[in-house]
C-alpha positions in Angstrom: 110.2 36.9 121.2 111.2 35.0 118.1 114.8 34.7 117.0 114.7 36.7 113.8 113.2 40.2 113.0 113.1 42.2 109.8 113.7 45.9 110.3 112.3 48.0 107.5 114.4 51.1 107.2 111.7 53.0 105.4 113.8 56.0 104.3 115.9 54.0 101.8 113.2 51.4 101.3 115.4 48.5 102.3 114.9 45.5 104.4 117.4 44.2 107.1 117.5 40.9 108.7 118.5 41.2 112.3 119.0 39.1 115.4 116.9 39.3 118.5 119.7 40.9 120.4 119.9 43.6 117.7 116.2 44.2 117.9 116.5 44.6 121.6 119.2 47.2 121.1 116.8 49.0 118.8 114.2 49.0 121.5 116.7 50.3 124.0 117.7 53.0 121.6 114.0 54.0 121.3 113.9 54.3 125.1 111.1 51.8 125.7 110.6 48.5 127.3 109.5 45.6 125.1 105.8 44.6 125.4 106.2 41.4 127.5 103.1 39.7 126.3 103.6 40.3 122.5 104.6 37.3 120.6 104.9 37.4 116.8 105.1 33.9 115.6 107.5 34.6 112.8 105.3 37.2 111.1 107.7 39.3 108.9 106.8 43.0 109.1 106.9 43.5 105.3 104.5 45.8 103.7 102.6 45.7 100.3 103.7 42.3 99.2 100.2 41.2 98.2 98.8 44.5 96.9 97.8 44.8 93.3 98.7 48.4 92.6 97.7 48.1 88.9 94.1 47.2 90.1 94.2 50.1 92.6 95.1 52.6 89.9 92.4 51.2 87.5 89.7 51.5 90.3 91.0 55.0 91.3 90.8 56.3 87.7 87.4 54.9 87.1 86.1 56.5 90.4 87.6 59.9 89.6 86.2 59.8 86.0 82.8 59.1 87.3 82.7 61.5 90.4 85.5 63.9 89.9 86.9 63.1 93.3 89.8 61.0 94.5 88.8 57.7 96.2 89.7 57.0 99.8 92.9 55.1 100.0 91.6 52.7 102.6 88.8 51.7 100.3 91.4 51.3 97.5 93.2 48.8 99.6 90.1 46.8 100.5 89.1 46.4 96.9 92.5 45.5 95.5 94.9 44.0 98.0 93.5 40.4 98.0 95.0 38.2 100.8 96.1 41.2 102.9 92.5 42.5 102.9 91.2 39.0 104.0 93.9 39.0 106.7 92.6 42.2 108.3 89.0 41.3 107.8 89.5 37.9 109.6 91.5 39.6 112.4 88.7 42.2 113.0 86.2 39.4 113.1 88.2 37.4 115.6 88.8 40.4 117.8 85.1 41.3 117.6 84.2 37.9 119.0 86.7 38.2 121.8 85.5 41.7 122.8 81.9 40.7 122.7 82.5 37.8 125.1 84.6 40.0 127.2 82.0 42.8 127.3 79.0 40.5 128.0 80.9 38.7 130.8 81.9 42.0 132.4 78.5 43.6 132.2 76.5 40.5 132.9 74.4 40.7 129.7 73.7 38.4 126.8 73.7 41.3 124.4 77.0 42.9 123.2 75.3 46.4 122.9 76.5 49.6 124.6 73.4 51.7 125.6 73.1 55.1 124.0 73.3 56.9 127.3 76.9 55.4 127.8 78.2 56.5 124.4 78.7 60.2 125.2 77.8 63.1 122.9 77.0 62.4 119.2 77.2 65.2 116.6 75.7 63.7 113.6 71.9 63.8 113.9 71.2 60.6 111.8 73.8 58.6 113.8 72.4 59.9 117.1 68.9 58.9 116.1 70.1 55.4 115.1 72.3 54.7 118.2 69.7 56.2 120.4 67.2 53.7 119.3 69.5 50.6 119.2 72.7 51.5 121.0 76.1 50.5 119.6 77.3 46.9 119.0 80.7 46.1 120.5 82.6 45.3 117.3 85.8 46.1 115.3 85.0 46.4 111.6 85.4 48.6 108.6 88.0 51.4 108.8 89.3 51.3 112.3 92.3 53.4 111.2 92.8 55.3 107.8 95.6 56.1 105.4 96.0 59.8 105.0 93.4 62.4 104.5 92.8 65.5 102.4 96.0 67.2 103.8 98.1 64.2 105.0 99.6 61.8 102.4 98.7 58.1 102.2 102.0 57.0 103.7 100.6 58.2 107.1 98.4 56.0 109.3 95.8 58.1 111.2 94.8 56.8 114.5 91.8 58.4 116.4 91.1 57.5 120.0 88.0 59.5 120.6 85.4 61.4 118.7 85.6 65.1 118.3 82.4 65.6 120.2 83.8 63.6 123.2 87.3 65.3 122.9 88.8 65.6 126.4 90.2 69.0 125.4 86.7 70.5 125.2 87.4 72.4 128.4 86.5 75.9 127.2 90.0 77.1 126.2 90.6 75.2 123.0 91.8 77.6 120.3 89.5 76.2 117.7 86.3 76.1 119.8 83.2 76.0 117.5 85.4 76.3 114.5 86.8 72.8 115.1 87.2 71.1 111.7 86.8 67.7 113.3 83.3 68.7 114.6 82.3 69.8 111.1 83.6 66.5 109.6 81.6 64.3 112.1 78.5 66.3 111.6 78.7 65.9 107.8 79.9 62.2 107.7 78.3 59.8 110.1 80.6 57.0 109.2 83.6 59.1 110.4 81.9 59.7 113.7 80.9 56.1 114.0 84.4 54.9 113.4 85.8 57.3 116.0 83.0 56.2 118.5 83.9 52.5 118.0 87.5 53.3 118.6 86.6 55.3 121.7 84.7 52.4 123.3 86.5 49.3 121.9 90.3 49.9 121.7 90.5 50.2 125.5 89.0 46.7 125.8 91.9 45.2 123.8 94.9 43.6 125.4 98.4 45.0 124.5 98.9 42.1 122.2 95.6 42.4 120.5 96.0 46.1 119.8 99.5 45.6 118.5 98.2 42.9 116.2 95.6 45.2 114.8 97.9 48.3 114.3 100.6 46.2 112.7 98.0 44.5 110.4 97.1 48.0 109.1 100.8 48.9 108.8 101.7 45.8 106.9 98.6 45.8 104.7 98.9 49.6 103.7 98.6 50.6 100.0 101.7 52.7 100.6 104.7 52.1 102.8 103.9 53.7 106.1 106.4 56.3 107.2 104.3 58.3 109.8 101.6 57.7 112.3 99.4 60.6 113.2 97.5 60.2 116.6 94.4 62.4 116.8 93.0 63.7 113.6 90.0 64.0 115.9 89.9 64.0 119.7 92.8 63.8 122.1 94.5 61.8 124.8 92.0 60.6 127.4 94.4 60.6 130.3 98.1 60.2 131.3 97.9 56.4 131.0 96.7 56.6 127.4 99.5 59.1 126.7 102.2 56.9 128.1 100.9 53.8 126.3 100.9 55.6 122.9 104.5 56.6 123.6 105.5 53.0 124.3 103.6 51.9 121.2 105.3 54.6 119.1 108.7 53.4 120.3 107.9 49.8 119.5 106.8 50.8 116.0 109.8 53.0 115.4 112.2 50.1 116.4 110.4 47.5 114.3 109.4 49.5 111.2 111.3 52.8 111.4 108.0 54.7 111.6 107.8 58.3 113.2 104.8 58.9 115.3 103.4 62.5 115.9 100.5 63.7 118.0 98.5 66.8 118.2 97.3 67.7 121.7 95.7 70.3 123.9 95.8 68.2 127.0 97.9 69.5 129.9 99.5 66.2 131.0 103.1 65.2 132.0 105.1 65.0 128.8 108.5 65.0 130.5 109.2 61.3 129.8 107.6 61.1 126.4 110.5 60.1 124.2 109.1 58.4 121.2 106.4 60.8 119.8 106.7 64.2 118.4 104.3 66.4 120.5 102.6 69.3 118.7 100.9 71.2 121.4 98.2 73.8 121.1 98.7 75.3 124.6 101.7 76.9 126.2 100.5 75.4 129.5 101.8 72.1 128.1 105.4 71.6 129.2 108.0 69.6 127.2 106.1 69.9 123.9 108.3 69.7 120.7 106.6 72.7 119.3 103.5 74.8 119.7 100.5 75.6 117.6 98.9 79.0 117.8 95.8 80.2 115.8 95.8 83.8 114.8 93.9 86.1 112.6 94.7 86.1 108.8 96.0 89.7 109.1 98.6 88.7 111.8 99.5 85.5 110.0 100.4 87.5 106.9 102.9 89.5 108.9 105.0 86.5 109.7 107.9 85.8 107.5 107.9 82.4 105.8 110.2 79.7 107.2 111.9 79.8 110.5 113.4 82.9 112.2 115.9 82.2 115.0 117.0 85.7 115.3 115.3 86.4 118.6 113.0 88.9 116.9 109.6 89.1 118.7 106.7 89.5 116.3 103.7 90.9 118.3 100.5 89.2 117.4 97.1 88.8 118.9 95.6 85.3 119.2 92.0 84.8 118.3 90.9 83.1 121.5 92.1 85.4 124.3 93.8 88.5 122.9 97.1 87.8 124.4 100.5 88.3 122.7 102.2 85.2 121.3 105.7 84.5 122.3 107.8 84.1 119.2 111.1 84.9 120.7 112.6 81.4 120.0 111.4 81.2 116.4 108.2 80.9 114.4 107.0 78.9 111.4 104.1 80.0 109.3 102.1 76.9 108.7 101.4 76.6 105.0 98.5 74.2 105.6 100.0 71.8 103.0 101.1 68.8 104.9 101.7 66.7 101.8 104.6 69.0 100.7 105.8 70.1 104.1 105.5 67.4 106.9 107.4 69.7 109.2 105.2 68.7 112.2 105.6 65.0 111.5 109.4 65.0 111.9 111.6 65.2 114.9 113.5 68.4 115.8 116.7 66.8 114.6 115.2 65.9 111.2 114.0 69.5 110.8 117.2 71.0 112.1 115.3 72.8 114.8 117.3 73.9 117.9 116.8 71.2 120.5 116.2 73.4 123.4 114.2 76.1 121.7 110.5 76.4 121.3 109.1 76.8 117.8 105.7 78.4 117.5 103.8 77.0 114.5 101.5 79.8 113.5 98.2 78.8 111.9 95.2 80.7 110.6 91.7 80.0 109.5 91.6 79.8 105.7 
């Protein structure tokens, strides 16, 4: 631990210089234990200081004029942020060298290649053909994490731990099933699936310190000040150990940067001691979720009043996947499918004004 930390209170965009004892108090408030092997060498967690926003806008306008589409914000940052882009590129190269040595030593091989039969299922045919021929190199490069997506604004860091096709929730009762949008994205874009596949097989090889360094580099280099982290745009928690590690990481990032972490999950794990993440669950089998997502038909979705209803009124609906009625006794929220203007699921219950001990059903439909 260094003596001085800077705590970015992102909601009023201010920076506070605090002592180590004050930082430890923040960590205690976040209900986590510090990462014992994480040293920071006087790196100030400031964001955006080397980003050329004028250049980003010019590149963005030129791309939109040519294609009619908005450019990916991670690509914007790579082309315009100068020293910060070099920092992350150098870090990824260094971590790649470390992981390759680590992997070759463990496997007793002189080639840092993961064989195709060890990679799991691959949805994109072109990617499956390529990796089936060559395997996948152990490396960290390109876009490990991303800033926002078509629904979520760029102030959100998106972290995927598995591919959609290797999602641990594919146990037959996932509400989305074959309609999974993550499947569709990975089938259509091989780069997306390749990124998730690299994350799935490489992030677990990193030490705590190395993973923290990578995540914090993305936060501090972001083209927008990061206010939220979303875990699982694609995939889900592999196991209880991964869940608990993510919660500890979320507490650390909240204490250091004031960032709120949210996760979507269908995994029936033990969430009773998960204190630092907002858990949006898609199964009532999951205990201690902050709120629950339910997929219903468009007809039933239209019957639900907009906003929250804590009157205790039960709205009978049939869910798509099993025909069972959905419990809405404790309040429902009709998902507008517009995260950029809503962010309901990215905030804590206290921030939303939700009853602490009541369950909210977030009702979603297929549009």
